[in-house]
FIDREN-668450 format. One record per residue (C-alpha): residue number from 0; x, y, z; residue in one letter. Coordinates in steps of 0.05 Angstrom, whole numbers, plus 5000, padded with zeros to 4 digits. Example, Ala and Ser with C-alpha at 12.3 -4.5 7.8 and 13.67 -1.06 7.14 Angstrom:
<pts>
[pt 0 [5246 4910 5156] 'a'] [pt 1 [5273 4979 5143] 's'] 
</pts>
This chain:
<pts>
[pt 0 [4653 5478 4508] 'r'] [pt 1 [4588 5494 4545] 'l'] [pt 2 [4563 5530 4484] 'c'] [pt 3 [4579 5470 4440] 'l'] [pt 4 [4545 5423 4489] 't'] [pt 5 [4483 5468 4491] 's'] [pt 6 [4482 5470 4416] 'c'] [pt 7 [4485 5394 4412] 's'] [pt 8 [4429 5386 4462] 'l'] [pt 9 [4386 5438 4427] 'a'] [pt 10 [4396 5403 4360] 'l'] [pt 11 [4378 5335 4391] 's'] [pt 12 [4315 5364 4424] 's'] [pt 13 [4296 5398 4359] 'f'] [pt 14 [4303 5332 4321] 's'] [pt 15 [4262 5293 4372] 'q'] [pt 16 [4209 5346 4373] 'f'] [pt 17 [4206 5349 4298] 'f'] [pt 18 [4197 5274 4291] 'f'] [pt 19 [4145 5275 4346] 'f'] [pt 20 [4108 5330 4311] 'f'] [pt 21 [4106 5293 4245] 'l'] [pt 22 [4085 5228 4278] 'h'] [pt 23 [4030 5262 4317] 'k'] [pt 24 [4000 5298 4258] 'h'] [pt 25 [4005 5236 4215] 'a'] [pt 26 [3964 5196 4266] 'q'] [pt 27 [3909 5249 4279] 's'] [pt 28 [3867 5236 4216] 'p'] [pt 29 [3869 5160 4225] 'a'] [pt 30 [3849 5166 4298] 'r'] [pt 31 [3791 5212 4280] 'a'] [pt 32 [3768 5163 4228] 'h'] [pt 33 [3770 5104 4277] 'r'] [pt 34 [3733 5145 4329] 'r'] [pt 35 [3680 5162 4277] 'q'] [pt 36 [3673 5088 4260] 'q'] [pt 37 [3668 5069 4333] 'a'] [pt 38 [3617 5121 4348] 'd'] [pt 39 [3573 5106 4289] 'e'] [pt 40 [3536 5049 4324] 'p'] [pt 41 [3526 5091 4387] 'l'] [pt 42 [3490 5147 4351] 'y'] [pt 43 [3432 5135 4309] 'g'] [pt 44 [3415 5204 4293] 'n'] [pt 45 [3453 5229 4233] 'a'] [pt 46 [3447 5302 4253] 'd'] [pt 47 [3474 5287 4322] 'e'] [pt 48 [3531 5250 4291] 'd'] [pt 49 [3546 5307 4245] 'l'] [pt 50 [3546 5358 4301] 'r'] [pt 51 [3589 5314 4344] 't'] [pt 52 [3638 5303 4287] 't'] [pt 53 [3640 5376 4271] 'a'] [pt 54 [3654 5393 4344] 'e'] [pt 55 [3708 5342 4348] 'e'] [pt 56 [3739 5369 4284] 'l'] [pt 57 [3735 5439 4310] 'r'] [pt 58 [3769 5418 4375] 'q'] [pt 59 [3821 5380 4336] 't'] [pt 60 [3835 5441 4293] 'v'] [pt 61 [3841 5485 4354] 'l'] [pt 62 [3888 5436 4387] 'q'] [pt 63 [3930 5430 4324] 'q'] [pt 64 [3932 5505 4318] 'n'] [pt 65 [3955 5512 4389] 'n'] [pt 66 [4006 5457 4378] 'q'] [pt 67 [4031 5493 4316] 'i'] [pt 68 [4040 5558 4355] 'l'] [pt 69 [4078 5521 4409] 'm'] [pt 70 [4120 5487 4357] 'd'] [pt 71 [4136 5555 4325] 'q'] [pt 72 [4158 5583 4392] 'r'] [pt 73 [4201 5522 4404] 't'] [pt 74 [4232 5530 4334] 'i'] [pt 75 [4247 5603 4348] 'r'] [pt 76 [4279 5586 4415] 'e'] [pt 77 [4322 5533 4383] 'l'] [pt 78 [4341 5580 4326] 't'] [pt 79 [4363 5632 4378] 'g'] [pt 80 [4405 5581 4414] 'k'] [pt 81 [4437 5560 4348] 'l'] [pt 82 [4454 5633 4334] 't'] [pt 83 [4484 5641 4403] 'e'] [pt 84 [4526 5579 4392] 'c'] [pt 85 [4551 5605 4325] 'e'] [pt 86 [4569 5672 4356] 's'] [pt 87 [4603 5636 4412] 'g'] [pt 88 [4645 5598 4362] 'l'] [pt 89 [4666 5664 4329] 'e'] [pt 90 [4682 5694 4397] 'd'] [pt 91 [4725 5634 4411] 'd'] [pt 92 [4762 5645 4346] 'r'] [pt 93 [4772 5720 4361] 's'] [pt 94 [4793 5703 4432] 'v'] [pt 95 [4844 5654 4406] 's'] [pt 96 [4871 5704 4354] 's'] [pt 97 [4873 5758 4408] 's'] [pt 98 [4910 5711 4453] 'a'] [pt 99 [4961 5698 4398] 'a'] [pt 100 [4970 5773 4388] 'a'] [pt 101 [4979 5783 4462] 'q'] [pt 102 [5030 5728 4464] 'l'] [pt 103 [5068 5760 4406] 'q'] [pt 104 [5065 5828 4440] 't'] [pt 105 [5091 5797 4504] 'a'] [pt 106 [5149 5767 4466] 'r'] [pt 107 [5165 5834 4433] 'a'] [pt 108 [5163 5869 4501] 'v'] [pt 109 [5211 5817 4529] 'e'] [pt 110 [5259 5828 4470] 'e'] [pt 111 [5254 5903 4478] 'l'] [pt 112 [5269 5896 4552] 'a'] [pt 113 [5330 5854 4537] 'r'] [pt 114 [5354 5906 4485] 'a'] [pt 115 [5345 5962 4536] 'i'] [pt 116 [5385 5923 4588] 'm'] [pt 117 [5441 5912 4536] 'd'] [pt 118 [5442 5987 4521] 'l'] [pt 119 [5443 6003 4595] 'k'] [pt 120 [5504 5957 4604] 'd'] [pt 121 [5540 5990 4545] 'r'] [pt 122 [5525 6060 4572] 'i'] [pt 123 [5551 6041 4640] 'e'] [pt 124 [5615 6014 4609] 'k'] [pt 125 [5624 6079 4569] 'l'] [pt 126 [5613 6121 4632] 'e'] [pt 127 [5665 6079 4669] 'v'] [pt 128 [5715 6089 4612] 'n'] [pt 129 [5701 6164 4609] 'e'] [pt 130 [5712 6171 4684] 'r'] [pt 131 [5777 6133 4679] 's'] [pt 132 [5801 6178 4623] 'l'] [pt 133 [5779 6240 4661] 'a'] [pt 134 [5816 6216 4723] 'g'] [pt 135 [5882 6209 4685] 'a'] [pt 136 [5932 6267 4691] 'p'] [pt 137 [5914 6319 4639] 'g'] [pt 138 [5862 6272 4611] 'g'] [pt 139 [5793 6294 4590] 'r'] [pt 140 [5732 6257 4565] 'g'] [pt 141 [5727 6244 4492] 'k'] [pt 142 [5656 6270 4490] 'g'] [pt 143 [5677 6333 4528] 't'] [pt 144 [5730 6348 4476] 'w'] [pt 145 [5680 6339 4421] 'r'] [pt 146 [5628 6385 4452] 'v'] [pt 147 [5680 6439 4465] 'e'] [pt 148 [5710 6432 4396] 'd'] [pt 149 [5641 6439 4365] 'l'] [pt 150 [5626 6500 4407] 'e'] [pt 151 [5692 6532 4389] 'g'] [pt 152 [5683 6516 4315] 'e'] [pt 153 [5613 6545 4318] 'l'] [pt 154 [5639 6609 4349] 'e'] [pt 155 [5694 6614 4297] 'r'] [pt 156 [5643 6604 4241] 'k'] [pt 157 [5598 6657 4270] 'i'] [pt 158 [5656 6706 4275] 'k'] [pt 159 [5678 6689 4204] 'm'] [pt 160 [5608 6700 4177] 'l'] [pt 161 [5604 6766 4215] 'e'] [pt 162 [5670 6789 4184] 'k'] [pt 163 [5647 6768 4115] 'e'] [pt 164 [5583 6806 4124] 'r'] [pt 165 [5621 6868 4145] 'q'] [pt 166 [5669 6860 4087] 'a'] [pt 167 [5610 6854 4039] 'm'] [pt 168 [5580 6917 4069] 'r'] [pt 169 [5646 6953 4059] 'k'] [pt 170 [5652 6926 3989] 'e'] [pt 171 [5582 6948 3973] 't'] [pt 172 [5595 7017 4001] 'q'] [pt 173 [5659 7020 3961] 'g'] [pt 174 [5622 7001 3898] 'q'] [pt 175 [5570 7054 3911] 'h'] [pt 176 [5626 7105 3921] 'e'] [pt 177 [5659 7083 3856] 'k'] [pt 178 [5593 7089 3820] 'i'] [pt 179 [5582 7158 3849] 'n'] [pt 180 [5653 7177 3830] 'q'] [pt 181 [5642 7150 3760] 'g'] [pt 182 [5578 7191 3754] 'i'] [pt 183 [5615 7253 3778] 'd'] [pt 184 [5671 7239 3729] 't'] [pt 185 [5623 7231 3671] 'v'] [pt 186 [5586 7294 3692] 't'] [pt 187 [5651 7332 3697] 'h'] [pt 188 [5673 7305 3630] 'r'] [pt 189 [5609 7326 3597] 'v'] [pt 190 [5617 7395 3627] 's'] [pt 191 [5688 7398 3601] 'e'] [pt 192 [5666 7377 3532] 'l'] [pt 193 [5612 7429 3532] 'e'] [pt 194 [5660 7485 3552] 'h'] [pt 195 [5729 7463 3529] 'k'] [pt 196 [5762 7505 3475] 'p'] [pt 197 [5772 7480 3404] 's'] [pt 198 [5839 7481 3369] 'f'] [pt 199 [5828 7497 3295] 'p'] [pt 200 [5901 7515 3286] 'd'] [pt 201 [5928 7452 3320] 'g'] [pt 202 [5945 7434 3392] 'f'] [pt 203 [6000 7402 3433] 'v'] [pt 204 [6000 7361 3497] 'l'] [pt 205 [6044 7390 3551] 's'] [pt 206 [6077 7348 3605] 'f'] [pt 207 [6114 7400 3647] 'p'] [pt 208 [6146 7353 3698] 'm'] [pt 209 [6168 7281 3707] 'r'] [pt 210 [6110 7244 3741] 't'] [pt 211 [6075 7177 3740] 'n'] [pt 212 [6006 7207 3734] 'y'] [pt 213 [6007 7257 3676] 'm'] [pt 214 [5987 7225 3610] 'y'] [pt 215 [5945 7229 3548] 'g'] [pt 216 [5895 7177 3525] 'l'] [pt 217 [5877 7161 3453] 'v'] [pt 218 [5804 7143 3452] 'r'] [pt 219 [5802 7107 3386] 'k'] [pt 220 [5795 7032 3386] 'e'] [pt 221 [5858 6997 3360] 'i'] [pt 222 [5846 6941 3310] 't'] [pt 223 [5893 6884 3293] 'e'] [pt 224 [5952 6907 3251] 'm'] [pt 225 [6000 6868 3207] 'y'] [pt 226 [6040 6931 3194] 'a'] [pt 227 [6040 7002 3221] 'f'] [pt 228 [6071 7071 3216] 't'] [pt 229 [6071 7119 3275] 'a'] [pt 230 [6092 7192 3268] 'c'] [pt 231 [6097 7246 3321] 'v'] [pt 232 [6125 7315 3334] 'w'] [pt 233 [6166 7318 3398] 'l'] [pt 234 [6200 7372 3440] 'k'] [pt 235 [6236 7339 3498] 'a'] [pt 236 [6264 7379 3556] 'k'] [pt 237 [6310 7332 3593] 'e'] [pt 238 [6333 7261 3599] 'g'] [pt 239 [6315 7238 3529] 'g'] [pt 240 [6244 7232 3501] 'i'] [pt 241 [6218 7184 3555] 'g'] [pt 242 [6158 7147 3526] 't'] [pt 243 [6122 7184 3471] 'p'] [pt 244 [6071 7128 3464] 'f'] [pt 245 [6057 7058 3491] 's'] [pt 246 [6004 7008 3470] 'y'] [pt 247 [5987 6950 3517] 's'] [pt 248 [5939 6891 3510] 'v'] [pt 249 [5914 6840 3561] 'p'] [pt 250 [5973 6797 3580] 'g'] [pt 251 [6025 6840 3544] 'q'] [pt 252 [6039 6911 3569] 'p'] [pt 253 [6094 6920 3516] 'n'] [pt 254 [6055 6904 3454] 'e'] [pt 255 [6080 6968 3419] 'l'] [pt 256 [6124 7020 3454] 'v'] [pt 257 [6171 7076 3433] 'l'] [pt 258 [6216 7099 3490] 'l'] [pt 259 [6284 7126 3510] 'q'] [pt 260 [6312 7123 3580] 'g'] [pt 261 [6362 7171 3610] 'v'] [pt 262 [6429 7162 3573] 'h'] [pt 263 [6399 7105 3532] 'n'] [pt 264 [6385 7099 3458] 'p'] [pt 265 [6315 7103 3430] 'v'] [pt 266 [6282 7035 3428] 'e'] [pt 267 [6222 7005 3392] 'l'] [pt 268 [6188 6947 3429] 'l'] [pt 269 [6139 6900 3395] 'i'] [pt 270 [6111 6842 3436] 'n'] [pt 271 [6167 6855 3486] 'd'] [pt 272 [6220 6846 3431] 'k'] [pt 273 [6269 6905 3425] 'v'] [pt 274 [6303 6942 3367] 'a'] [pt 275 [6349 7001 3380] 'q'] [pt 276 [6337 7060 3334] 'l'] [pt 277 [6394 7105 3310] 'p'] [pt 278 [6359 7171 3328] 'l'] [pt 279 [6390 7232 3361] 's'] [pt 280 [6339 7282 3389] 'l'] [pt 281 [6365 7348 3417] 'p'] [pt 282 [6330 7380 3476] 'q'] [pt 283 [6281 7438 3471] 'd'] [pt 284 [6274 7431 3396] 'q'] [pt 285 [6215 7406 3356] 'w'] [pt 286 [6233 7342 3320] 'q'] [pt 287 [6191 7300 3273] 'h'] [pt 288 [6202 7225 3278] 'i'] [pt 289 [6168 7165 3246] 'c'] [pt 290 [6176 7090 3256] 'v'] [pt 291 [6146 7036 3211] 's'] [pt 292 [6143 6960 3217] 'w'] [pt 293 [6115 6899 3181] 't'] [pt 294 [6107 6829 3208] 'l'] [pt 295 [6137 6802 3143] 'r'] [pt 296 [6207 6785 3168] 'd'] [pt 297 [6198 6838 3223] 'g'] [pt 298 [6226 6894 3179] 'v'] [pt 299 [6229 6963 3213] 'w'] [pt 300 [6249 7033 3191] 'k'] [pt 301 [6264 7096 3231] 'a'] [pt 302 [6257 7168 3204] 'y'] [pt 303 [6278 7235 3234] 'q'] [pt 304 [6261 7301 3199] 'g'] [pt 305 [6232 7262 3140] 'g'] [pt 306 [6296 7223 3128] 'k'] [pt 307 [6308 7149 3141] 'm'] [pt 308 [6361 7141 3196] 'k'] [pt 309 [6360 7066 3204] 'g'] [pt 310 [6331 7000 3181] 'r'] [pt 311 [6330 6929 3208] 'g'] [pt 312 [6292 6863 3208] 'e'] [pt 313 [6275 6804 3254] 'g'] [pt 314 [6234 6847 3302] 'l'] [pt 315 [6175 6804 3325] 'a'] [pt 316 [6169 6773 3257] 'a'] [pt 317 [6101 6745 3239] 'w'] [pt 318 [6070 6771 3303] 'h'] [pt 319 [6009 6816 3288] 'p'] [pt 320 [5995 6874 3334] 'i'] [pt 321 [5936 6851 3376] 'k'] [pt 322 [5871 6891 3379] 'p'] [pt 323 [5830 6919 3436] 'g'] [pt 324 [5886 6949 3477] 'g'] [pt 325 [5900 7017 3510] 'v'] [pt 326 [5941 7071 3475] 'l'] [pt 327 [5975 7120 3523] 'i'] [pt 328 [6015 7182 3506] 'l'] [pt 329 [6072 7206 3551] 'g'] [pt 330 [6076 7144 3597] 'q'] [pt 331 [6101 7071 3593] 'e'] [pt 332 [6051 7019 3618] 'q'] [pt 333 [6072 6962 3663] 'd'] [pt 334 [6000 6936 3665] 't'] [pt 335 [5941 6947 3620] 'l'] [pt 336 [5927 7021 3623] 'g'] [pt 337 [5967 7036 3686] 'g'] [pt 338 [6025 7027 3734] 'r'] [pt 339 [6066 7082 3703] 'f'] [pt 340 [6140 7092 3719] 'd'] [pt 341 [6161 7165 3728] 'a'] [pt 342 [6232 7150 3704] 's'] [pt 343 [6204 7131 3636] 'q'] [pt 344 [6155 7190 3630] 'a'] [pt 345 [6159 7243 3575] 'l'] [pt 346 [6178 7312 3599] 'v'] [pt 347 [6162 7364 3546] 'g'] [pt 348 [6111 7371 3491] 'e'] [pt 349 [6080 7324 3440] 'l'] [pt 350 [6037 7337 3379] 's'] [pt 351 [6011 7308 3313] 'q'] [pt 352 [6012 7236 3335] 'f'] [pt 353 [5982 7193 3280] 'n'] [pt 354 [5979 7117 3270] 'l'] [pt 355 [5967 7079 3205] 'w'] [pt 356 [5959 7004 3194] 'd'] [pt 357 [6008 7005 3135] 'r'] [pt 358 [6080 7024 3120] 'v'] [pt 359 [6082 7095 3093] 'l'] [pt 360 [6125 7109 3033] 'k'] [pt 361 [6187 7153 3044] 'p'] [pt 362 [6156 7210 3005] 'l'] [pt 363 [6095 7208 3050] 'e'] [pt 364 [6139 7212 3111] 'v'] [pt 365 [6178 7270 3082] 'a'] [pt 366 [6115 7308 3066] 'a'] [pt 367 [6091 7301 3138] 'l'] [pt 368 [6158 7325 3165] 'a'] [pt 369 [6159 7385 3117] 'e'] [pt 370 [6087 7403 3137] 'c'] [pt 371 [6066 7398 3064] 's'] [pt 372 [6016 7343 3083] 's'] [pt 373 [5965 7341 3139] 'a'] [pt 374 [5946 7268 3130] 'a'] [pt 375 [5914 7235 3191] 'l'] [pt 376 [5925 7164 3213] 'g'] [pt 377 [5869 7116 3196] 'n'] [pt 378 [5877 7078 3262] 'i'] [pt 379 [5891 7136 3310] 'a'] [pt 380 [5882 7206 3280] 'p'] [pt 381 [5906 7268 3316] 'w'] [pt 382 [5840 7304 3331] 't'] [pt 383 [5818 7343 3391] 'd'] [pt 384 [5759 7297 3409] 'h'] [pt 385 [5801 7233 3401] 'd'] [pt 386 [5854 7253 3452] 'v'] [pt 387 [5843 7267 3527] 'd'] [pt 388 [5892 7289 3580] 'v'] [pt 389 [5895 7268 3654] 'y'] [pt 390 [5936 7280 3717] 'g'] [pt 391 [5954 7353 3703] 'g'] [pt 392 [5975 7345 3631] 'a'] [pt 393 [5946 7401 3588] 't'] [pt 394 [5925 7416 3517] 'k'] [pt 395 [5951 7480 3488] 'e'] [pt 396 [5936 7514 3422] 's'] [pt 397 [5999 7509 3380] 'l'] [pt 398 [6020 7488 3310] 'd'] [pt 399 [6087 7450 3315] 'p'] [pt 400 [6102 7464 3242] 'c'] [pt 401 [6100 7539 3254] 'h'] [pt 402 [6139 7532 3318] 'a'] [pt 403 [6192 7490 3284] 'a'] [pt 404 [6198 7541 3228] 'q'] [pt 405 [6207 7599 3276] 'r'] [pt 406 [6259 7562 3317] 's'] [pt 407 [6301 7541 3257] 's'] [pt 408 [6316 7583 3195] 'p'] [pt 409 [6323 7520 3155] 's'] [pt 410 [6260 7490 3186] 'g'] [pt 411 [6203 7455 3151] 'p'] [pt 412 [6172 7486 3089] 'k'] [pt 413 [6101 7510 3090] 'q'] 
</pts>
């Protein structure tokens, strides 16, 4: 308010001074003229009058100049006061806005204080409840249970992670060991291939005892078959022929099996379906047998010594033999490529196993049994490099045709 009052007074003074200045300067020329007219009768000398007039004019100019300077100073002072007043007004505005902000801040502080007091009351109530629960028989605070449970859970998780890490280490070590064993096996196999004997005159697989680990493996890949013929020379020692061959695929271990248990007939299994074959195989004698099958009506035939001994149909009709399986000699598979059963193992010798994807004609079967033909199967041929032995089974150089001829005067013809 003082500043506004000062500004009003300054403006009023400035207005009065300005009007006074204009009035004064407006009257100065008229006054000088009247003075000159009044003085003219007093001075007769024109030169003296001129000098006097000039002096008066000079003095008047000096006075006016001084007055102008004073007026300029006054104007500057008034201008400064006006500036101060304006700045004062702005300060008043800022002060008022600052006061409003302070008022708002004070209100916020009051609200925060009230919220803090509310939280304090709630915390005190919770503490009272917790103490009452803790004071009860066998009671414990809810928060205490939670902290302990979390600690216990954390410890269990840490132990579990540690066990998993140890298990992963063991698994990694086991994998490394398996890899090393695989490398050793491959190296050993390469060495065997480099030094193993060849059998130009034929060979047999020997299974000297009943085990669940001696077997032969046909290395050829088996394709899908809609018909087949399997032929083999066998010399069983005891308890029937066991399992001369078994073919398993993923999900079906009995996709194609020829077997004979102790005191049981010879059976042909296709997709776990069974047909009993009317074959009689004496011990310690070489016998040539063939079995054929076609998915058309599931027709099967069984040959012994080149002669058909039995025929039937309805065996896994319209079910093709699936590809990509494992063909084992001397053992029956309960899983793909393994889980052999010693009671179903072949004990004796096996040779000339061949597999075709068609039904051989009776004359073709007879020629194989009489050793007048050495035809090899187009799916699984009997060759040295296509058959491996494992678990103590051995390969021996022997021609079953010659052996059968020597053991029987009416044996197969050359």
